[in-house]
C-alpha positions as CSV (number, residue, x, y, z in Angstrom):
1,X,55.4,145.8,75.5
2,X,53.9,146.4,78.9
3,X,54.9,149.2,81.3
4,X,53.3,147.1,84.1
5,X,55.3,144.2,85.4
6,X,53.9,141.7,85.9
7,X,51.7,142.0,82.8
8,X,48.0,142.6,83.5
9,X,47.0,139.7,81.2
10,X,49.2,137.4,83.2
11,X,47.6,138.5,86.4
12,X,44.1,138.2,85.0
13,X,44.8,134.6,83.9
14,X,45.4,133.8,87.6
15,X,42.1,135.4,88.7
16,X,39.6,134.0,86.4
17,X,39.8,137.0,84.1
18,X,38.1,139.0,86.8
19,X,39.8,142.4,87.4
20,X,37.7,143.1,90.5
21,X,38.8,139.8,92.0
22,X,42.4,140.6,91.1
23,X,42.1,143.9,92.9
24,X,40.5,142.3,95.9
25,X,43.1,139.6,96.2
26,X,46.0,142.0,95.7
27,X,44.5,144.3,98.3
28,X,44.1,141.6,100.9
29,X,47.6,140.1,100.2
30,X,49.2,143.6,100.2
31,X,47.6,144.3,103.5
32,X,48.9,141.0,105.0
33,X,52.4,141.9,103.7
34,X,52.2,145.4,105.1
35,X,51.1,144.0,108.5
36,X,54.0,141.5,108.4
37,X,56.5,144.2,107.4
38,X,55.3,146.5,110.2
39,X,55.9,143.7,112.7
40,X,59.4,143.1,111.2
41,X,60.1,146.8,111.3
42,X,59.2,147.0,115.0
43,X,61.4,144.0,115.7
44,X,64.3,145.4,113.7
45,X,64.0,148.8,115.5
46,X,64.1,146.9,118.8
47,X,67.2,145.1,117.7
48,X,68.6,148.3,116.2
49,X,69.3,146.5,112.9
50,X,69.4,149.1,110.1
51,X,70.1,146.5,107.5
52,X,66.8,144.7,108.2
53,X,64.9,147.9,108.0
54,X,66.5,148.7,104.6
55,X,65.7,145.3,103.3
56,X,62.0,145.6,104.2
57,X,61.5,148.9,102.5
58,X,63.0,147.8,99.2
59,X,59.6,147.1,97.5
60,X,56.0,148.2,98.1
61,X,53.5,145.7,99.5
62,X,51.2,146.0,96.5
63,X,54.2,145.2,94.1
64,X,55.1,142.2,96.2
65,X,51.4,141.0,96.2
66,X,51.1,141.4,92.4
67,X,54.4,139.5,91.8
68,X,53.1,136.7,94.1
69,X,49.8,136.5,92.2
70,X,51.7,136.3,88.9
71,X,53.9,133.5,90.1
72,X,50.8,131.6,91.4
73,X,51.9,131.8,95.0
74,X,48.6,133.3,96.2
75,X,45.6,130.9,96.2
76,X,41.9,131.7,96.7
77,X,38.6,129.9,96.7
78,X,36.6,131.8,94.1
79,X,33.2,130.9,95.4
80,X,34.0,131.8,99.0
81,X,35.8,135.0,97.9
82,X,32.9,136.2,95.8
83,X,30.4,135.5,98.5
84,X,32.4,137.2,101.2
85,X,33.5,140.2,99.3
86,X,36.1,142.4,101.0
């Protein structure tokens, strides 16, 4: 039983068994999600829509990124990613 969901082995299977690559991909995707959420938050505040703000804050960006990686929704070019770094 794992206390981490999604399971770390499942995540590593998606990132060539490279935990550093997993961290880098999750970091980049979480940052993208955070930027998107920030933009949606500003739009929701401008529209004064409390329900939109509540929906956006339901999960943390890193959690969303890890779930996307586990589902295979995040793709990357391993060679390019390794050569560019963060």
